C-alpha positions in Angstrom: 0.0 0.0 0.0 1.2 3.5 -0.5 2.6 5.8 2.0 -0.9 7.6 3.7 -3.3 5.5 1.9 -5.8 4.2 4.7 -7.1 0.9 4.6 -10.7 1.0 5.9 -13.1 -2.4 7.6 -14.7 -2.9 3.8 -11.4 -2.6 2.2 -9.8 -5.1 4.5 -13.1 -7.6 4.9 -14.8 -7.0 1.8 -14.2 -10.8 0.6 -15.7 -12.1 3.6 -19.1 -10.3 4.2 -21.4 -8.8 2.4 -21.2 -5.2 2.3 -24.4 -4.5 1.3 -26.6 -6.8 4.1 -29.0 -5.0 5.8 -27.3 -6.2 9.2 -24.0 -4.5 8.2 -24.3 -1.0 9.8 -20.3 0.0 10.1 -18.8 3.3 9.6 -16.6 2.0 7.1 -13.5 3.4 9.6 -10.4 4.0 8.9 -8.4 0.5 10.7 -4.6 1.7 10.1 -2.1 4.4 8.3 0.8 3.4 6.2 3.4 6.6 6.9 7.1 6.5 5.9 8.2 8.5 9.2 10.7 8.2 11.6 9.8 6.5 15.0 10.8 7.6 18.0 11.0 4.1 18.8 11.2 1.6 16.1 13.5 4.2 13.8 12.7 3.3 10.4 11.7 0.0 10.3 7.9 -0.1 10.7 5.2 2.0 9.0 2.0 0.4 9.6 0.4 2.0 12.5 -3.4 0.7 13.5 -5.7 3.3 14.4 -7.2 4.0 18.0 -10.6 2.0 17.2 -8.7 -0.8 15.8 -6.1 -1.2 18.0 -8.4 -0.8 21.4 -10.4 -4.2 20.9 -7.7 -5.9 20.1 -5.2 -4.9 23.2 -8.4 -5.0 25.4 -8.7 -8.8 24.4 -5.2 -9.8 24.7 -4.7 -8.5 28.2 -8.6 -10.5 29.9 -10.1 -6.9 29.9 -13.6 -7.9 31.1 -15.5 -4.2 31.1 -13.9 -1.2 29.1 -15.4 1.9 30.5 -15.5 4.8 28.3 -16.5 8.2 28.3 -19.9 8.9 26.7 -18.5 10.5 23.5 -17.3 7.1 22.7 -20.9 5.2 22.5 -20.7 5.8 18.8 -17.7 3.4 18.6 -18.9 0.7 20.5 -20.4 -1.1 17.1 -16.7 -1.1 15.4 -15.2 -2.5 18.7 -17.9 -5.2 19.3 -17.2 -5.7 15.4 -13.0 -6.3 15.4 -13.8 -8.7 18.3 -16.5 -10.9 16.5 -14.9 -11.1 13.4 -11.4 -12.1 15.3 -13.5 -14.9 17.0 -12.6 -14.3 20.8 -14.2 -16.3 22.5 -14.7 -14.2 25.8 -15.1 -10.8 24.3 -14.9 -7.7 26.7 -17.4 -5.5 26.5 -17.1 -1.6 25.9 -19.5 0.5 28.1 -20.0 4.4 28.4 -20.3 6.9 31.5 -20.7 10.6 31.6 -17.6 12.4 32.1 -17.2 13.7 35.6 -15.8 16.8 36.2 -13.9 18.2 39.6 -14.3 22.0 40.6 -10.4 23.1 40.6 -9.0 20.4 38.1 -8.2 19.4 35.5 -9.1 15.8 34.1 -8.6 15.8 30.8 -4.8 14.1 29.5 -3.9 17.0 26.8 -4.3 19.5 29.7 -2.8 17.6 32.1 0.5 17.4 29.4 0.2 20.7 28.8 0.4 21.7 32.5 3.9 18.7 32.7 5.2 19.8 29.9 5.0 23.8 30.6 6.5 23.3 33.7 3.1 25.0 35.4 3.3 22.0 37.9 6.6 20.1 39.5 5.1 16.9 37.3 3.1 14.1 37.3 3.3 12.9 40.5 2.2 16.9 41.4 -0.3 16.8 44.3 -2.3 19.2 43.0 -3.2 17.1 40.3 -6.1 14.7 40.2 -3.5 11.9 38.9 -2.8 8.5 40.6 1.0 9.8 41.6 -0.3 12.9 42.5 -3.3 11.7 44.2 -1.0 8.8 46.7 1.7 11.7 46.9 -0.4 14.4 48.4 -1.6 11.5 50.9 -5.2 10.8 49.8 -6.4 7.3 50.7 -7.7 4.4 48.2 -10.9 4.2 50.7 -12.0 7.9 50.3 -11.7 7.4 46.5 -13.5 4.5 46.1 -16.4 6.2 48.3 -16.4 10.0 46.4 -16.9 7.8 43.0 -19.6 5.6 45.4 -20.9 8.7 46.2 -21.1 10.4 42.6 -22.7 7.4 41.2 -23.1 6.4 37.6 -24.0 9.1 35.7 -24.6 9.3 31.3 -24.1 12.9 30.8 -21.3 15.1 31.5 -21.5 16.7 35.1 -19.0 18.7 37.6 -18.1 17.9 41.0 -17.0 20.2 43.6 -13.8 19.0 45.0 -15.1 19.8 48.1 -17.2 16.6 48.5 -14.1 14.9 48.5 -12.2 17.0 51.0 -15.0 16.2 53.3 -15.3 12.3 52.7 -11.0 12.7 53.6 -11.9 14.9 57.2 -14.3 12.2 58.0 -12.2 9.3 57.0 -8.8 10.6 58.9 -10.5 12.1 62.0 -11.3 8.9 64.2 -7.8 7.4 63.0 -4.9 9.4 63.2 -2.9 10.8 65.6 -2.4 13.9 66.8 0.4 15.9 66.2 1.7 19.5 67.5 3.1 21.5 64.4 4.3 25.4 64.0 4.6 26.6 60.8 5.4 29.9 61.8 7.6 29.5 64.8 7.8 32.8 67.1 10.8 31.7 69.9 9.1 32.2 73.7 11.2 31.9 76.7 9.7 30.7 80.2 11.6 32.8 82.4 10.8 31.2 85.7 11.0 27.6 84.5 14.1 25.6 85.4 17.4 26.1 83.3 18.1 22.8 81.4 15.0 21.0 82.7 13.2 18.6 80.3 9.3 17.2 81.4 7.6 14.8 80.0 3.8 15.7 79.9 1.3 12.7 78.8 -0.9 14.4 75.7 -3.7 12.4 74.2 -3.4 10.7 70.4 -6.6 11.5 69.5 -9.2 13.2 71.1 -12.1 11.5 69.6 -10.9 8.0 70.1 -9.7 7.0 73.0 -8.2 3.5 71.7 -5.8 5.5 69.9 -4.1 6.1 73.3 -1.6 9.1 74.2 2.1 10.1 73.8 4.5 11.7 76.1 6.0 15.1 74.7 8.6 16.7 76.0 8.4 20.1 77.9 11.4 23.1 78.3 12.1 26.5 79.4 12.2 27.3 75.2 9.6 26.5 73.5 7.7 27.9 70.0 4.6 29.2 69.1 2.4 30.2 65.9 3.4 33.9 65.4 -0.4 33.8 64.7 -1.3 33.3 68.6 0.3 36.4 69.9 -0.9 40.2 69.5 1.2 42.5 71.6 -2.2 44.7 71.2 -4.9 42.8 70.7 -8.3 44.0 68.1 -12.0 42.9 69.5 -12.4 38.9 69.3 -8.5 38.1 69.9 -8.7 35.6 72.7 -5.1 34.1 72.6 -1.6 35.1 73.8 -1.1 39.1 74.4 0.8 41.3 76.1 0.4 41.0 80.2 -2.6 37.9 79.1 -2.6 34.2 80.1 -3.4 31.7 77.8 -3.2 27.8 78.4 0.0 25.6 76.2 -2.1 22.4 75.3 -1.5 19.2 77.5 0.8 21.7 79.9 0.6 25.3 81.9 -0.9 28.6 81.6 1.8 30.8 81.0 1.4 34.6 80.9 3.3 37.0 78.6 5.6 39.7 80.6 8.0 41.1 77.7 8.5 41.5 73.8 11.8 41.5 72.5 11.8 43.4 68.8 14.0 43.6 66.3 15.2 47.3 66.5 15.6 48.4 62.9 12.5 46.2 61.5 10.1 46.5 64.8 9.3 42.8 63.6 8.8 40.4 67.1 11.7 37.8 67.7 10.9 36.8 71.1 8.3 36.6 74.1 9.4 36.6 77.6 7.0 34.5 79.9 6.5 33.1 83.0 4.5 30.2 83.8 2.5 28.8 86.7 3.4 25.6 87.9 0.0 25.2 89.8 -1.9 24.9 86.4 -0.4 21.6 85.1 -3.0 19.9 83.1 -4.8 16.8 84.1 -3.9 17.9 87.8 -7.9 19.7 87.8 -6.5 23.0 88.9 -9.9 25.3 88.7 -9.2 28.7 90.4 -9.3 30.7 87.3 -9.9 30.3 83.6 -8.4 31.2 80.6 -10.3 32.4 76.8 -8.1 29.9 74.9 -5.9 26.6 74.5 -2.5 27.3 72.4 -0.1 24.4 70.3 3.6 24.7 71.1 7.0 22.8 70.4 9.7 22.2 72.9 12.9 24.4 71.3 15.0 21.8 72.1 13.3 19.0 70.9 11.8 20.0 68.0 12.6 18.6 64.5 12.5 20.4 61.8 10.7 20.4 58.7 9.0 21.8 55.4 5.8 22.1 55.3 3.6 22.6 52.1 0.1 23.6 52.1 -2.1 22.1 49.0 -5.3 23.6 47.2 -7.1 23.9 44.7 -4.7 24.3 41.4 -7.6 26.7 39.9 -9.6 28.7 41.4 -11.5 31.0 38.8 -13.7 28.5 36.7 -14.8 31.0 34.0 -10.9 31.7 33.3 -10.9 28.2 32.8 -13.3 28.2 30.4 -11.5 31.4 28.1 -8.8 29.7 25.6 -6.8 33.1 25.3 -5.9 33.1 28.4 -2.4 31.1 29.6 -2.2 28.9 32.1 0.3 30.6 34.1 -3.0 33.2 34.4 -5.3 30.8 35.2 -3.3 28.5 37.9 -4.6 29.6 41.7 -1.1 31.3 43.0 -2.3 30.0 46.4 -2.7 26.5 45.2 0.9 25.9 46.7 2.4 27.6 50.1 5.9 26.5 51.4 6.7 27.1 55.0 10.5 26.3 55.4 11.9 25.4 59.2 9.0 24.8 60.6 9.1 23.1 64.0 7.6 20.1 64.5 7.3 17.9 67.9 9.7 14.6 68.2 7.4 12.2 67.8 7.2 12.8 63.7 10.2 11.6 63.4 9.7 7.6 63.2 6.7 9.0 60.5 6.5 6.2 57.9 5.5 7.7 54.0 2.3 5.7 54.5 1.1 7.0 57.8 -1.4 10.0 58.0 -1.4 12.9 60.9 -3.6 15.4 62.5 -1.4 19.0 62.6 -3.3 20.4 65.1 -5.4 24.0 63.8 -3.6 23.2 60.6 -5.3 20.0 58.8 -4.0 16.6 58.0 -0.7 15.8 56.6 1.6 12.8 55.3 5.1 13.0 54.5 6.2 13.3 51.0 8.0 10.9 49.4 10.4 13.3 48.4 11.5 13.5 52.1 14.7 12.4 53.4 16.6 11.9 56.5 18.0 15.3 56.5 15.2 17.1 55.0 11.2 16.1 56.3 8.6 17.1 54.0 5.6 17.3 54.5 1.6 17.6 52.7 -1.2 18.8 53.5 -3.7 15.9 52.3 -6.9 18.3 53.9 -7.6 21.3 55.8 -10.1 20.5 59.1 -12.6 22.6 57.3 -13.3 24.0 54.0 -11.9 27.9 54.5 -11.8 28.0 50.2 -12.1 31.4 49.6 -10.0 31.7 46.7 -7.2 33.4 49.1 -4.5 31.7 51.0 -5.0 30.0 54.0 
């Protein structure tokens, strides 16, 4: 056959089948192409290239596929799929079944668009945790059970539909909440020195692993003279409604003591707060039943002497504007949500995290659910946020 010629089903099998029979309703489709061009794998040794509709049923049969699930636009291709298998006399031919394509808000599921994102360097690769690929979902920490339940909630649809990503997030929270251990992690550390705590002393405090599941037991968390708290948990001059630590006020450290701030150390040039100097009340230790006075808030903390340093990646929707997604004139760089990944360097996490495994998941108190990134090393821990504790998406930094 000549270069560029397109053999069709009727040309190939005209001698075997009466194409004028009223039982034949084929579209006389192209089966393969003859192209004399260099191929990146076979070079110039081969020039026959089967079309997808011809190769698809044959490959399914060779691989013992029972059901080939396709999106609804392939419904018109099913007669050819079945015809090829019938002519090959496959004993137990696979069955093609079609369903409505499911789109997800804030993501793309088209292989062509995913390839553009990867090839263009807009994401880190096929395993970027913001992508709905198997590798991306696995690296993000999304569990197989949550994906199965997500699909079950959607059900079988025959028409194209769009599902809000928040459904998967809700399922993930429900699954992880009773199962994973809580951990104290400080993403934006602020140094706190407890001036009246004994120098060099380390105290191990018993804290529950999961407040809603006592069966997960407790862990011992070290407490010392210097700790870190979140910068956002302190306000020198508190605004109305702020209930955490401020100058001359008290808060409870989770599982530990009441502390009161007496002094704020700042950078002389920038005015940035560098350190807080506080005192603690030994009588207020958690678990002792102290009821002499109340505080308005409890905040998490990490002992500076025992903290594990790590990078924490906060992931969110890759796209935050569905209208921009539909505009072909707008580039990917303009469509991508600038807050889809926020990286916190040199975070401080309690030492119980030091033996974390790649398939292990945690709740970082007040920050969400996390897993260890597969790119972590012994010298550089990286934790990826699976999902926030609640749906706080407003198209802005979280």
